[in-house]
Every structure is written in structure tokens, then in C-alpha cells.
SERO-4910 file (N, C-alpha, C, O; in steps of 0.05 Angstrom, whole numbers):
BEGIN
 pado doro    nc1    nc2    nc3   cac1   cac2   cac3    cc1    cc2    cc3    oc1    oc2    oc3
  Met    A    858   -860    -72    860   -843    -50    853   -836    -26    859   -814    -15
  Gly    A    836   -858    -12    831   -857      9    803   -848     11    789   -849     32
  Phe    A    795   -840    -12    772   -818     -5    740   -831      7    729   -850     -4
  Glu    A    728   -816     33    707   -834     42    681   -834     11    667   -854     16
  Tyr    A    676   -828      0    652   -830    -12    660   -827    -52    680   -819    -63
  Ile    A    639   -834    -60    636   -825    -89    608   -828    -98    595   -846    -89
  Val    A    596   -808   -118    570   -798   -126    570   -811   -149    589   -812   -165
  Met    A    544   -824   -152    540   -832   -174    521   -827   -195    500   -840   -195
  Glu    A    523   -808   -216    500   -793   -233    468   -811   -234    456   -832   -228
  Asn    A    467   -789   -246    434   -812   -255    431   -838   -274    407   -844   -279
  Phe    A    455   -857   -286    451   -873   -305    446   -902   -273    435   -924   -276
  Trp    A    456   -894   -251    445   -908   -228    422   -922   -237    422   -947   -237
  Arg    A    401   -910   -245    364   -912   -252    365   -927   -261    352   -944   -250
  Ser    A    380   -939   -292    384   -956   -314    389   -977   -301    385   -998   -314
  Trp    A    398   -981   -274    410  -1016   -260    383  -1030   -254    359  -1023   -252
  Ser    A    395  -1048   -252    373  -1071   -233    378  -1066   -205    401  -1061   -199
  Glu    A    363  -1066   -189    371  -1065   -154    392  -1085   -155    412  -1074   -147
  Ala    A    398  -1115   -162    415  -1127   -163    442  -1112   -170    463  -1108   -157
  Gln    A    438  -1107   -188    473  -1089   -201    475  -1068   -182    497  -1068   -170
  Leu    A    455  -1047   -175    458  -1028   -145    474  -1037   -134    497  -1027   -131
  Lys    A    463  -1061   -125    478  -1074    -88    497  -1070    -93    511  -1050    -86
  Asp    A    507  -1107   -122    526  -1096   -126    558  -1081   -131    583  -1086   -130
  Val    A    539  -1061   -136    564  -1035   -150    575  -1027   -121    599  -1025   -115
  Val    A    550  -1023   -103    548  -1009    -78    565  -1029    -62    582  -1019    -47
  Gly    A    564  -1053    -63    577  -1075    -44    601  -1076    -48    618  -1083    -32
  Tyr    A    605  -1066    -75    632  -1078    -75    660  -1055    -76    684  -1057    -79
  Ala    A    636  -1029    -69    652  -1007    -57    652  -1003    -25    672   -993    -16
  Arg    A    635  -1008    -10    647  -1018      5    659  -1030     17    666  -1026     41
  Glu    A    664  -1049      2    688  -1076     10    722  -1055      0    744  -1065      4
  His    A    721  -1038     -8    754  -1021     -7    736   -991      8    745   -968      5
  Gly    A    721   -995     17    722   -972     50    706   -948     38    700   -930     54
  Val    A    697   -944      9    674   -929    -11    654   -919      0    639   -939     -2
  Lys    A    644   -906      8    610   -907      5    593   -895    -20    606   -890    -40
  Thr    A    576   -891    -20    567   -886    -45    542   -858    -43    522   -866    -30
  Phe    A    541   -840    -49    513   -819    -66    501   -834    -86    513   -855    -92
  Val    A    477   -829    -99    472   -824   -117    451   -793   -119    437   -779   -104
  Trp    A    461   -793   -152    434   -772   -163    413   -776   -164    404   -798   -169
  Asn    A    401   -756   -160    369   -749   -163    364   -726   -183    380   -713   -197
  Ile    A    340   -725   -181    330   -700   -186    306   -681   -169    295   -695   -152
  Arg    A    299   -663   -169    279   -654   -143    258   -660   -152    243   -676   -140
  Ser    A    249   -649   -177    226   -659   -185    217   -674   -181    193   -674   -173
  Thr    A    238   -704   -186    217   -730   -172    205   -726   -145    181   -728   -141
  Phe    A    223   -721   -126    208   -724   -102    187   -698    -91    177   -689    -71
  Gln    A    190   -693   -119    152   -673   -103    131   -696   -101    110   -692    -88
  Asp    A    138   -728   -118    117   -736   -120    122   -762    -87    136   -781    -88
  Pro    A    111   -756    -70    117   -770    -44    128   -796    -46    148   -808    -38
  Lys    A     98   -803    -63    104   -841    -69    139   -840    -82    155   -857    -74
  Ala    A    142   -831    -91    177   -840   -107    200   -833    -96    222   -845    -99
  Leu    A    194   -808    -80    210   -802    -61    210   -829    -36    232   -834    -26
  Gln    A    187   -846    -26    187   -866    -12    204   -890    -22    222   -900     -9
  Gln    A    198   -898    -41    218   -918    -66    239   -910    -67    254   -923    -52
  Thr    A    252   -886    -85    278   -880    -64    290   -885    -39    310   -899    -35
  Leu    A    278   -874    -26    295   -884      9    296   -912      6    318   -924      5
  Glu    A    273   -925      2    266   -951     16    289   -974     -5    295   -996      3
  Ile    A    302   -960    -37    323   -977    -56    342   -961    -24    350   -971     -3
  Cys    A    343   -946    -29    375   -939     -1    375   -952     20    397   -958     28
  Asp    A    349   -960     37    356   -973     53    364  -1000     46    378  -1008     65
  Arg    A    362  -1016     30    359  -1038     19    386  -1058      6    390  -1082     10
  Val    A    404  -1036    -14    417  -1040    -16    447  -1023     -9    470  -1024    -17
  Gly    A    433  -1010      8    465   -996     19    480   -972     21    503   -968     30
  Ile    A    454   -949      7    467   -930     -4    470   -905     28    456   -899     47
  Ala    A    491   -899     20    500   -876     42    485   -853     40    478   -845     62
  Gly    A    478   -838     19    468   -810      4    458   -805     -5    456   -823    -22
  Leu    A    436   -781    -12    435   -772    -37    439   -744    -45    436   -726    -29
  Lys    A    448   -741    -70    449   -715    -85    432   -710    -99    429   -722   -121
  Ile    A    414   -687    -88    392   -676   -100    400   -663   -113    423   -656   -107
  Asp    A    386   -651   -143    397   -626   -166    367   -611   -166    345   -612   -154
  Phe    A    380   -596   -186    362   -571   -197    336   -566   -190    316   -572   -203
  Phe    A    336   -546   -153    319   -538   -143    307   -504   -162    284   -498   -164
  Asp    A    325   -492   -169    335   -485   -191    321   -448   -182    330   -428   -193
  His    A    299   -446   -162    294   -417   -160    278   -427   -124    274   -451   -119
  Glu    A    268   -400   -100    263   -395    -84    237   -397    -81    230   -387    -60
  His    A    212   -409    -99    193   -408    -85    180   -414    -62    198   -412    -45
  Lys    A    164   -419    -53    158   -429    -18    152   -460    -28    159   -477    -11
  Glu    A    142   -471    -49    143   -498    -43    167   -512    -52    165   -536    -59
  Val    A    192   -496    -53    215   -514    -66    229   -509    -37    233   -530    -24
  Ile    A    238   -485    -27    239   -478      3    229   -501     27    242   -512     44
  Asp    A    209   -502     21    189   -532     35    200   -550     44    204   -562     65
  Leu    A    207   -552      4    219   -580      2    246   -598     11    251   -622     15
  Tyr    A    261   -569     12    295   -578     35    294   -578     55    315   -583     67
  Glu    A    271   -574     68    273   -585     94    257   -612    101    257   -626    121
  Met    A    243   -613     80    222   -639     80    246   -662     69    247   -685     80
  Leu    A    262   -655     50    276   -678     49    297   -678     60    316   -687     47
  Ala    A    300   -670     82    332   -666     96    324   -680    122    339   -695    136
  Lys    A    296   -672    129    282   -687    152    279   -728    139    284   -750    148
  Ala    A    266   -714    110    260   -761    104    293   -771    105    299   -788    121
  Ala    A    310   -761     90    331   -761     98    343   -771    119    351   -794    115
  Ala    A    347   -761    145    348   -764    169    344   -785    177    360   -802    185
  Gly    A    315   -787    175    296   -822    188    313   -841    171    319   -862    183
  His    A    320   -837    149    332   -871    136    363   -869    138    380   -884    128
  Lys    A    370   -842    156    399   -849    156    419   -845    130    437   -860    121
  Leu    A    409   -821    121    418   -820     90    430   -791    100    419   -778    118
  Leu    A    459   -783     85    468   -756     80    450   -744     58    433   -757     46
  Val    A    455   -719     55    448   -710     33    460   -685     15    470   -667     29
  Asp    A    459   -682     -3    480   -661    -17    452   -644    -39    439   -656    -56
  Phe    A    451   -623    -33    434   -596    -52    448   -587    -77    458   -564    -77
  His    A    450   -599    -95    461   -587   -117    437   -570   -136    413   -576   -132
  Gly    A    443   -553   -154    426   -535   -161    416   -518   -143    396   -506   -151
  Ala    A    425   -512   -118    402   -501    -92    408   -470    -86    410   -452   -103
  Asn    A    410   -468    -64    402   -435    -68    433   -439    -39    443   -459    -30
  Lys    A    439   -416    -33    461   -421    -13    453   -420     22    435   -409     35
  Pro    A    465   -429     25    454   -439     62    443   -417     79    449   -393     81
  Thr    A    430   -430     88    407   -411    109    409   -415    136    395   -402    151
  Gly    A    424   -429    143    429   -459    166    414   -481    174    416   -492    196
  Leu    A    398   -486    152    375   -516    151    399   -534    161    396   -556    172
  Glu    A    425   -522    157    442   -551    170    445   -549    196    450   -572    204
  Arg    A    445   -536    212    451   -543    234    424   -549    252    426   -554    276
  Thr    A    400   -546    238    378   -574    250    387   -604    242    393   -622    258
  Tyr    A    387   -605    213    388   -631    201    419   -630    196    423   -623    172
  Pro    A    444   -634    210    464   -631    206    463   -655    174    467   -641    155
  Asn    A    460   -684    164    460   -695    150    470   -680    125    487   -687    108
  Ile    A    453   -658    125    465   -641    103    499   -628     98    510   -608    108
  Val    A    505   -644     81    533   -648     76    542   -632     53    566   -628     50
  Gly    A    525   -622     36    532   -617     10    505   -587      7    482   -589     15
  Ile    A    517   -566     -6    498   -552    -20    525   -520    -41    542   -504    -33
  Glu    A    512   -529    -69    516   -517    -77    517   -482    -80    538   -469    -75
  Gly    A    487   -465    -90    496   -440    -86    515   -438    -95    530   -435    -76
  Val    A    533   -437   -122    554   -425   -120    554   -433   -151    543   -450   -164
  Arg    A    579   -404   -162    574   -417   -206    609   -427   -195    630   -415   -192
  Gly    A    601   -459   -192    625   -471   -195    638   -478   -211    637   -460   -227
  Met    A    657   -498   -222    664   -510   -241    651   -512   -263    656   -508   -287
  Glu    A    635   -517   -253    605   -541   -286    593   -513   -287    570   -511   -280
  Phe    A    608   -488   -296    596   -462   -320    628   -452   -321    647   -457   -306
  Phe    A    624   -437   -342    651   -439   -352    668   -420   -347    661   -403   -332
  Pro    A    699   -416   -360    713   -396   -339    706   -368   -362    693   -368   -383
  Pro    A    722   -343   -344    745   -347   -329    739   -352   -300    717   -346   -289
  Tyr    A    762   -366   -285    749   -375   -256    783   -357   -235    780   -361   -211
  Ala    A    797   -347   -239    823   -336   -229    801   -311   -199    797   -309   -175
  Gln    A    796   -301   -226    786   -273   -207    758   -287   -192    756   -287   -167
  His    A    743   -294   -205    723   -304   -195    733   -325   -165    717   -321   -147
  Asp    A    749   -339   -159    759   -355   -142    764   -336   -110    758   -342    -87
  Val    A    781   -310   -123    796   -298    -97    769   -280    -86    771   -268    -64
  Val    A    747   -278   -100    720   -256    -88    706   -279    -72    702   -273    -49
  Leu    A    695   -308    -80    688   -327    -63    683   -327    -36    662   -324    -22
  Pro    A    716   -332    -28    715   -346     -1    712   -318     21    720   -317     44
  Phe    A    692   -284     -2    708   -272     22    668   -265     13    655   -249     27
  Thr    A    660   -273     -3    638   -268      3    617   -286      1    603   -281     21
  Arg    A    607   -307    -12    588   -334    -12    594   -354     -5    583   -376     -8
  Leu    A    616   -348      9    631   -371     29    621   -357     58    624   -372     78
  Leu    A    614   -340     61    615   -320     81    592   -340     91    591   -349    114
  Ala    A    573   -346     73    540   -362     87    549   -391     93    531   -407     98
  Gly    A    575   -400     94    569   -432     97    576   -458     64    574   -451     40
  Met    A    581   -477     71    591   -492     53    583   -485     23    563   -472     16
  Ala    A    600   -493     11    594   -483    -14    606   -506    -43    626   -500    -54
  Asp    A    592   -527    -50    601   -546    -62    609   -534    -94    591   -535   -111
  Tyr    A    622   -528    -98    656   -519   -124    656   -537   -143    663   -531   -166
  Thr    A    648   -561   -135    660   -585   -154    701   -567   -161    706   -558   -183
  Pro    A    719   -568   -140    745   -563   -141    760   -582   -159    755   -605   -167
  Thr    A    783   -563   -162    805   -587   -178    799   -597   -201    778   -610   -205
  His    A    821   -589   -226    819   -595   -252    843   -591   -261    855   -569   -260
  Phe    A    856   -623   -276    882   -610   -280    879   -611   -324    896   -611   -341
  Gly    A    849   -611   -324    868   -606   -353    848   -583   -361    836   -571   -343
  Ala    A    845   -578   -388    835   -553   -405    824   -543   -387    834   -520   -386
  Leu    A    802   -546   -367    784   -535   -352    801   -508   -340    792   -485   -342
  Ile    A    822   -514   -329    839   -502   -311    843   -476   -325    861   -464   -313
  Ala    A    836   -461   -345    833   -443   -360    858   -418   -361    880   -421   -370
  Asp    A    845   -391   -347    863   -370   -328    878   -385   -302    891   -370   -287
  Thr    A    876   -413   -297    893   -416   -270    912   -433   -281    918   -441   -303
  Thr    A    924   -436   -252    936   -463   -259    936   -480   -246    916   -478   -231
  Trp    A    955   -511   -237    952   -534   -228    956   -528   -194    945   -544   -180
  Ala    A    967   -510   -183    976   -501   -160    952   -488   -146    943   -496   -124
  His    A    941   -465   -164    915   -455   -157    889   -480   -160    869   -480   -145
  Gln    A    893   -494   -176    872   -521   -172    865   -535   -149    845   -545   -139
  Val    A    901   -533   -141    894   -550   -113    894   -541    -95    885   -556    -78
  Ala    A    901   -516    -87    903   -494    -71    852   -494    -67    840   -501    -46
  Asn    A    839   -484    -91    817   -481    -86    801   -509    -72    776   -509    -71
  Ala    A    816   -529    -62    802   -557    -49    810   -556    -15    804   -571      3
  Val    A    825   -528    -16    832   -516     10    807   -500     18    791   -507     35
  Ile    A    807   -472     -2    810   -454     17    772   -455     10    758   -447     29
  Leu    A    760   -466    -16    730   -469    -21    716   -494     -4    715   -515    -16
  Gln    A    711   -494     12    701   -505     35    679   -521     28    664   -511     11
  Ser    A    673   -549     41    653   -561     36    652   -591     51    670   -607     46
  Pro    A    634   -597     68    634   -632     82    640   -649     66    659   -665     68
  Leu    A    623   -647     49    627   -670     24    640   -653     -2    629   -635    -14
  Leu    A    660   -661     -7    681   -645    -19    686   -662    -40    698   -683    -35
  Val    A    677   -653    -75    660   -666    -94    694   -650   -115    698   -627   -123
  Tyr    A    710   -671   -117    732   -664   -138    714   -670   -167    699   -689   -172
  Val    A    722   -646   -185    716   -640   -222    741   -659   -225    731   -675   -241
  Ala    A    765   -667   -220    782   -677   -242    772   -703   -254    752   -709   -241
  His    A    778   -722   -273    778   -753   -274    806   -767   -252    829   -763   -247
  Pro    A    791   -779   -246    812   -811   -213    838   -816   -226    858   -824   -214
  Ala    A    837   -811   -257    860   -822   -271    879   -799   -270    901   -804   -260
  His    A    873   -767   -282    890   -748   -276    902   -746   -244    926   -749   -239
  Met    A    878   -739   -219    891   -739   -197    914   -759   -191    933   -754   -176
  Leu    A    910   -778   -202    940   -805   -187    962   -798   -209    985   -803   -203
  Glu    A    956   -788   -230    987   -782   -243    996   -757   -241   1018   -749   -249
  Asn    A    974   -741   -227    989   -699   -209   1008   -708   -192   1006   -731   -183
  Pro    A   1034   -690   -185   1046   -684   -175   1045   -676   -150   1064   -672   -135
  Ser    A   1017   -673   -145   1012   -658   -126    983   -685   -111    961   -680   -101
  Val    A    993   -706   -115    980   -733   -110    978   -740    -70    959   -752    -59
  Glu    A    990   -733    -62   1003   -747    -40    985   -721    -20    973   -724      1
  Val    A    987   -696    -35    971   -677    -17    945   -681    -12    932   -683      9
  Leu    A    935   -683    -47    907   -685    -50    896   -703    -32    879   -695    -16
  Lys    A    906   -729    -33    903   -741    -11    894   -738     24    880   -752     38
  Ser    A    908   -717     29    908   -708     54    888   -695     64    878   -695     87
  Ile    A    881   -674     33    867   -655     48    846   -667     59    839   -689     49
  Pro    A    830   -658     80    805   -660     89    784   -643     78    788   -624     64
  Ser    A    751   -656     90    739   -640     72    729   -619    107    715   -600    101
  His    A    734   -620    135    716   -614    152    746   -604    170    764   -620    169
  Trp    A    751   -578    186    778   -565    188    774   -553    225    756   -540    235
  Asp    A    794   -561    235    787   -553    275    792   -519    271    784   -508    292
  Glu    A    800   -505    258    815   -488    246    825   -473    226    838   -483    209
  Thr    A    820   -445    227    821   -432    202    828   -396    208    816   -379    221
  Val    A    856   -394    190    861   -362    203    866   -352    162    875   -365    143
  Val    A    855   -326    164    844   -323    150    878   -299    146    876   -280    161
  Leu    A    900   -300    131    922   -286    133    921   -251    114    905   -240    100
  Pro    A    948   -243    123    933   -210    118    952   -200     82    957   -179     71
  Val    A    955   -223     75    960   -217     57    943   -215     37    948   -206     14
  Ser    A    916   -224     48    878   -232     18    882   -202     30    891   -188     48
  Glu    A    861   -203     -2    847   -184    -19    826   -185    -31    829   -184    -55
  Ile    A    802   -186    -23    779   -192    -40    786   -176    -78    791   -152    -81
  Arg    A    785   -198   -101    785   -205   -127    820   -190   -133    827   -180   -154
  Gln    A    836   -193   -112    870   -192   -112    874   -223    -98    868   -241   -113
  Val    A    879   -228    -84    888   -257    -73    884   -271    -44    889   -262    -22
  Ala    A    875   -292    -50    856   -307    -22    881   -318    -16    895   -326    -35
  Ala    A    890   -320     18    914   -330     31    898   -341     55    889   -325     72
  Phe    A    891   -378     60    888   -393     78    901   -401     89    920   -409     75
  Ala    A    905   -408    120    925   -425    129    890   -444    145    870   -432    152
  Arg    A    894   -473    147    877   -491    159    886   -506    171    907   -515    163
  Arg    A    878   -515    187    882   -537    208    870   -566    211    847   -568    219
  Ser    A    880   -582    208    865   -608    213    879   -625    236    900   -637    230
  Gly    A    872   -627    256    892   -644    279    919   -625    280    919   -602    271
  Asn    A    944   -638    292    964   -624    285    972   -617    256    992   -603    259
  Thr    A    965   -618    225    977   -614    199    964   -585    204    948   -579    221
  Trp    A    974   -567    183    956   -539    172    973   -543    146    995   -553    143
  Phe    A    959   -534    133    949   -527    100    948   -497     88    928   -481     86
  Leu    A    973   -493     80    973   -466     78    964   -457     40    972   -467     19
  Ala    A    944   -436     44    939   -444      7    923   -421     -1    900   -412      6
  Ile    A    949   -411    -22    935   -390    -35    932   -391    -61    949   -404    -75
  Thr    A    914   -380    -70    901   -365    -97    902   -349   -109    900   -330    -94
  Asn    A    906   -338   -138    917   -312   -140    897   -304   -162    890   -324   -175
  Gly    A    886   -283   -168    879   -263   -192    893   -260   -210    914   -272   -215
  Ala    A    876   -235   -228    892   -232   -250    921   -236   -249    931   -253   -263
  Thr    A    937   -218   -230    956   -197   -234    975   -213   -215    971   -220   -192
  Ala    A    997   -215   -231   1025   -239   -220   1031   -217   -198   1028   -192   -199
  Arg    A   1044   -235   -175   1051   -220   -153   1071   -240   -138   1074   -263   -145
  Asn    A   1086   -228   -117   1097   -238    -97   1091   -233    -75   1088   -208    -72
  Val    A   1086   -251    -50   1075   -244    -29   1093   -267     -8   1104   -288    -15
  Arg    A   1092   -259      9   1120   -264     40   1089   -261     60   1072   -243     64
  Ile    A   1094   -294     70   1076   -302     84   1091   -321    110   1103   -342    109
  Asp    A   1083   -298    137   1105   -297    161   1088   -324    180   1064   -319    186
  Leu    A   1096   -345    186   1086   -372    193   1082   -370    223   1068   -386    235
  Ser    A   1090   -355    231   1092   -350    251   1048   -334    259   1036   -337    280
  Ala    A   1038   -322    239   1025   -322    237    998   -335    248    978   -324    256
  Phe    A   1006   -366    244    989   -390    246    999   -411    259    985   -426    273
  Leu    A   1025   -413    256   1040   -440    263   1043   -446    300   1023   -461    301
  Arg    A   1048   -445    315   1046   -442    351   1036   -473    355   1026   -489    340
  Gly    A   1045   -472    388   1044   -495    400   1063   -499    421   1079   -481    426
  Pro    A   1064   -523    436   1087   -524    453   1114   -522    452   1125   -537    436
  Gln    A   1134   -502    471   1163   -508    464   1173   -525    475   1167   -531    498
  Pro    A   1201   -543    453   1205   -560    473   1232   -551    484   1239   -527    483
  Gln    A   1249   -571    497   1265   -545    521   1289   -551    499   1296   -569    484
  Gly    A   1297   -514    507   1315   -499    495   1296   -483    478   1303   -472    457
  Gly    A   1268   -482    492   1254   -455    479   1253   -454    444   1238   -438    433
  Arg    A   1268   -471    431   1266   -478    396   1238   -490    387   1231   -512    393
  Pro    A   1222   -469    370   1201   -473    355   1190   -507    339   1205   -522    326
  Val    A   1167   -509    345   1159   -531    331   1168   -540    304   1163   -526    284
  Pro    A   1184   -567    300   1186   -566    267   1166   -584    246   1161   -608    245
  Tyr    A   1161   -572    236   1142   -582    210   1153   -593    185   1167   -578    172
  Leu    A   1150   -621    174   1161   -631    152   1145   -616    132   1132   -637    128
  Ala    A   1137   -605    122   1128   -585     98   1131   -599     61   1151   -603     47
  Thr    A   1109   -601     56   1107   -610     26   1105   -580      6   1096   -564     22
  Leu    A   1108   -572    -11   1097   -548    -22   1089   -547    -35   1080   -570    -36
  Leu    A   1080   -535    -55   1070   -538    -84   1069   -505    -96   1054   -487    -88
  Arg    A   1088   -504   -117   1085   -482   -129   1078   -477   -158   1069   -496   -170
  Asp    A   1082   -453   -172   1076   -448   -193   1101   -459   -208   1122   -464   -197
  Thr    A   1095   -463   -239   1124   -465   -243   1121   -445   -280   1100   -438   -289
  Ala    A   1136   -443   -288   1141   -432   -324   1108   -438   -334   1092   -421   -344
  Glu    A   1104   -459   -331   1072   -469   -354   1047   -474   -334   1055   -484   -313
  Pro    A   1027   -471   -335   1004   -460   -318   1004   -505   -312   1005   -517   -291
  Ala    A   1003   -514   -338    995   -540   -328   1019   -557   -314   1028   -577   -326
  Ala    A   1027   -550   -294   1058   -561   -274   1057   -545   -262   1051   -521   -265
  Leu    A   1069   -564   -237   1079   -549   -210   1096   -566   -206   1098   -589   -213
  Lys    A   1113   -551   -190   1146   -552   -170   1132   -565   -145   1111   -555   -136
  Val    A   1144   -589   -134   1135   -596   -106   1164   -600    -88   1180   -619    -93
  Glu    A   1167   -582    -70   1186   -578    -53   1176   -600    -18   1155   -606     -7
  His    A   1205   -604    -14   1198   -618     14   1220   -601     23   1238   -592      9
  Val    A   1217   -595     52   1225   -568     69   1212   -583    107   1192   -594    116
  Thr    A   1240   -572    120   1227   -567    143   1222   -536    150   1236   -517    144
  Leu    A   1203   -536    160   1192   -506    174   1194   -510    199   1198   -531    210
  Ser    A   1189   -475    215   1178   -476    232   1168   -437    241   1174   -417    226
  Ala    A   1157   -436    260   1145   -415    266   1165   -386    258   1163   -365    245
  Asn    A   1183   -397    272   1210   -375    255   1213   -370    229   1232   -356    222
  Asp    A   1197   -378    211   1208   -382    187   1186   -370    167   1162   -374    175
  Ser    A   1191   -357    143   1173   -341    129   1177   -351    100   1199   -359     94
  Leu    A   1161   -351     84   1161   -361     50   1142   -339     31   1121   -326     32
  Ser    A   1175   -346      7   1162   -320     -5   1162   -342    -37   1179   -355    -49
  Val    A   1128   -334    -42   1118   -342    -54   1119   -327    -74   1122   -304    -68
  Asp    A   1117   -330   -103   1116   -321   -130   1087   -335   -150   1084   -359   -156
  Leu    A   1069   -315   -155   1043   -325   -156   1055   -316   -191   1074   -301   -195
  Arg    A   1040   -329   -210   1035   -332   -240   1007   -306   -239   1003   -289   -221
  Ser    A    991   -311   -264    967   -289   -260    959   -318   -257    972   -339   -263
  Gly    A    935   -316   -245    914   -339   -239    932   -363   -222    921   -384   -218
  Gly    A    956   -360   -213    967   -375   -200    953   -388   -174    930   -383   -166
  Gly    A    971   -405   -164    972   -407   -135    998   -431   -118   1015   -448   -124
  Phe    A    986   -419    -99   1008   -438    -78    996   -464    -57    972   -461    -53
  Val    A   1009   -487    -45    998   -497    -24   1015   -511    -13   1025   -526    -30
  Ala    A   1029   -514     21   1050   -519     37   1025   -541     63   1007   -532     77
  Met    A   1034   -567     60   1021   -583     74   1041   -579     96   1062   -569     86
  Leu    A   1042   -581    116   1056   -573    144   1047   -588    167   1030   -580    183
  Lys    A   1062   -616    166   1057   -630    188   1073   -632    207   1096   -633    200
  Arg    A   1069   -634    230   1077   -635    263   1082   -676    273   1089   -683    296
***
């Protein structure tokens, strides 16, 4: 998939250091760096924290996923900063899971690349209406480790296109996909999934958006735009004027810049999607039919 990182859950602690170094080294040979999961209560012992940091140094681990903070008592709030600072001292990234919402600590410690603080896909459905509330509430505070995008039974009251759109709209610098790797590789959306970045140069929230109803975001990375729409419980049609976000230098003759576009649309079945390849420009608009819990994604490359 071209992903930069993989997260290993707590089973890594049952391995010998030699086994761990072997796995981490194998991943690095393939251009993939490793996060390892840890429970917060372990790190309240400074010796245990120091031992883990030293293991990370020796075997080449890139980051820590630290889980189960669970409350906001002072000793836990203080622990966030202590852990971020200690990890930064060892050049380690940090993903805080089971955590409170962002409060700005990531500005002081930019090695913080994930903060859960959200009712994500670890929790039971329904999801559709929840997903079109979050971009205008929780996400205003900053990154959210929602663990998006599933293609199995967990799509619940959504569709495959909705699930892909969540990866664009529900943003986190460390974008942790929930789907089984084999299901991602087999899905018709795979080329779009490979291209979705985890950080953006520009975001435009489109006028058709309405909290509890529909979320429509255009996001740019370099010369590529992603248009992502998630729908709530009511089926609807929306029309997107591409001039709301597509712009740039005009070639000779005054014609707008053409974009090669890949479109992912809902179909009659929730566990399916239609892929289209078209050429679009700022002069065009898109008519999008959205199922209940449906979605839409367009990747537009200049």
C-alpha cells in the first residue's frame, strides 16, 4: 500500500529482543517503520518507561502507541507531557489512545502524531449520523485517531464509499486504518486508498455540508485534490460546483486546468462501490446520489 508505518499490538512484549529486532528490521527493509502498543499504567513506573525507551533505541522502533489514559485527573494530565517529552528525547513519535481530546500539547511536542479522544470504530455502530457530526464538533479540537475505513460487517449502516471518505474527512497525522490488509488490497478503492495522505496543505468545507446530515470536504495535498462526502441517515442528491475549490494557473486560451479524476460512488449494495475515471475542471459540477449512510470520493490529479 505504500504506507509508512505499522502498529504492533501488545503481543510484541512476549517476544525476545532478538525477535523484535528481526521483525522491525524486516519492516524497515520494505520502507515501513514500527509503532508498538503500550498501556499507560506501565509507564507510571519511571524504570519501566526507561527500559522501554532503551529497547526502542536498540531495535529501531519509531514510535509508541500508549493506551488507556481513561480520565483527566491531574496525575494523568501531567503524564501526557512527561511521556511526550521523554519520547522526544529518544526521537520517538507518540500516539495517545484511550486519551482525552487535543489541548494544544502537540504544538510544543510535534512528535505527537495521534490522539484518540473520539468515539471511533472501536465502538459499536450505528455510525452514519455520528460520522457527519464529528467533523463539526470533536474534529474542531484537532487530530482524532478514529481508526477509519472498514469493508466487512462493521460498515453497519454505512457504505464502502462512506468508509473511504472517512479516511479523508476524519483527519489524523497517523492515519490508522481498521480494515484487514487483505480486504484493502482486494477493494476496488485500493488505488485511492494508497494515495490518501495523512496531512493536508489546504481544506475547504463545502456549502452542502450540514451537521447531522452531510459532511462534504475538499482537501489538497500538492497538486492533488480529494473531494470526500459522507451522508447521514437520509438518502439525498447533492451537487458540487468544482470551482468552489479547483483553481490555479490558466493555460493559453483561458481554458481551465484539466484534472484526471477517479470517482468512487455508492451502488445499489452497501458493500460495493462504482469506480469511474473522467477528466474534470473548475468549469464542471458533479451530481452525487448518496444512499442512507452513503458516501462519495473523488481524487483529482493535475
